[in-house]
C-alpha positions in Angstrom: 11.6 12.8 -15.1 14.1 14.7 -12.8 14.3 13.1 -9.2 13.3 14.8 -6.3 15.9 16.9 -4.3 16.3 18.0 -0.7 14.9 21.2 -1.4 11.7 19.0 -2.8 11.8 17.2 0.7 12.0 20.2 2.7 8.8 22.0 0.7 6.8 19.0 1.1 7.7 18.5 5.1 6.4 22.5 4.9 3.6 21.9 3.4 2.9 18.7 6.0 3.1 21.1 8.9 0.5 23.8 7.9 -1.9 20.3 7.6 -0.8 19.7 11.4 -1.8 23.2 12.1 -4.5 23.3 14.9 -7.2 25.3 13.0 -6.3 23.3 9.5 -6.5 20.2 11.2 -10.3 20.8 12.3 -11.2 22.1 9.2 -9.5 19.0 7.3 -11.6 16.9 10.0 -14.9 18.4 9.0 -14.2 18.9 5.0 -13.2 15.2 5.2 -15.6 13.6 7.2 -18.9 15.6 8.0 -19.4 18.1 4.7 -21.5 16.8 2.3 -21.5 18.2 -1.0 -24.6 20.0 -2.6 -25.3 21.4 -5.7 -23.7 25.4 -6.5 -27.3 26.4 -6.4 -28.1 25.3 -3.2 -24.5 26.7 -2.0 -24.1 29.7 -3.0 -26.2 31.2 -0.2 -23.6 29.9 2.1 -20.4 30.6 0.5 -18.1 33.2 1.5 -20.6 34.2 4.4 -17.9 33.6 7.3 -19.5 30.7 8.9 -16.8 28.2 10.3 -18.1 25.9 7.8 -17.3 28.5 5.6 -13.9 29.0 6.4 -13.0 25.6 6.8 -14.1 24.9 3.3 -12.2 27.6 1.7 -8.9 26.7 4.1 -8.9 23.4 2.5 -9.8 24.0 -1.0 -7.4 26.7 -1.1 -4.5 24.8 0.4 -5.4 22.2 -2.0 -5.2 24.5 -4.8 -1.8 26.4 -3.9 -0.2 23.1 -3.3 -1.5 22.1 -7.1 -0.1 25.3 -8.5 3.4 24.1 -6.8 3.1 20.8 -8.5 2.2 22.4 -11.7 4.1 24.7 -11.9 7.4 22.7 -11.4 8.3 24.2 -7.8 7.2 20.7 -6.2 8.1 17.4 -7.6 5.1 15.7 -8.4 6.1 12.1 -7.8 7.2 12.7 -4.5 3.7 14.7 -3.2 2.1 11.9 -5.4 3.7 8.9 -3.2 2.6 10.6 0.5 -1.0 11.5 0.2 -4.1 11.2 -1.9 -5.7 13.7 0.3 -6.0 15.9 -2.9 -8.0 13.9 -4.8 -10.8 13.1 -1.6 -10.6 17.0 -1.7 -11.3 17.5 -5.5 -14.1 14.8 -5.4 -15.9 16.7 -2.8 -16.1 19.7 -4.6 -16.1 18.7 -8.5 -19.9 19.0 -8.4 -20.1 23.0 -7.6 -16.8 24.2 -9.1 -18.5 25.1 -12.4 -21.0 27.1 -10.9 -18.7 29.0 -9.2 -16.4 29.5 -12.4 -19.3 30.4 -14.7 -20.5 33.0 -11.8 -17.4 34.4 -10.3 -13.8 33.0 -10.9 -13.1 30.9 -14.6 -9.9 29.7 -12.9 -11.4 28.8 -9.6 -9.7 25.5 -8.2 -8.1 25.1 -11.4 -5.1 24.2 -9.8 -6.5 21.2 -7.7 -8.3 19.8 -10.5 -5.1 19.5 -12.6 -3.1 18.2 -9.8 -6.2 15.6 -8.8 -6.4 14.8 -12.8 -2.4 14.8 -12.8 -2.4 12.5 -9.6 -5.0 10.0 -10.6 -2.9 9.4 -14.2 0.2 9.0 -12.0 -1.6 6.3 -10.0 -2.8 4.3 -13.1 0.8 4.4 -14.6 2.4 3.4 -11.3 0.1 0.9 -9.8 2.2 -1.9 -9.4 5.4 0.0 -8.4 6.7 3.3 -8.0 9.0 5.0 -10.3 12.0 4.8 -7.5 11.4 1.1 -7.5 11.2 1.0 -11.3 14.6 2.8 -11.5 16.2 0.5 -8.7 17.4 3.7 -6.8 19.4 2.3 -4.3 19.3 2.9 -0.6 21.9 5.2 1.5 23.6 3.7 3.7 22.7 -0.2 3.2 24.9 -2.8 2.0 23.5 -5.4 0.0 22.1 -6.7 -3.6 20.2 -3.4 -3.6 23.2 -1.1 -2.9 
């Protein structure tokens, strides 16, 4: 696998900046701590209704679906993202129960990039449970002298 480069680092930092935007912080706070998933049949009456909660749900899920598209298409180095977050997995685990319903009724590819991202992330975690890729490759630390340099 190709090493992450400065463009990957800059894109990752930009994605982090987006997560720090005030409205996104509020959405993430609500989604991660207050939102309780319900089956699609129960949820579809409130989906796309313009409520603050609906907006927060769509903001968080679309953000992670977008990040998934960047990783799944090779625009952002997967391991660099996987080493620095786990929120994609948390988000997927909260929505996975109702996604099939919306896919059947509205959009067959809905949150597909998020699903694939979370799946790949979990597989990556299994492969690297004891050491990270750069540890295995013994990547030298820049500007440090010693046995690892």
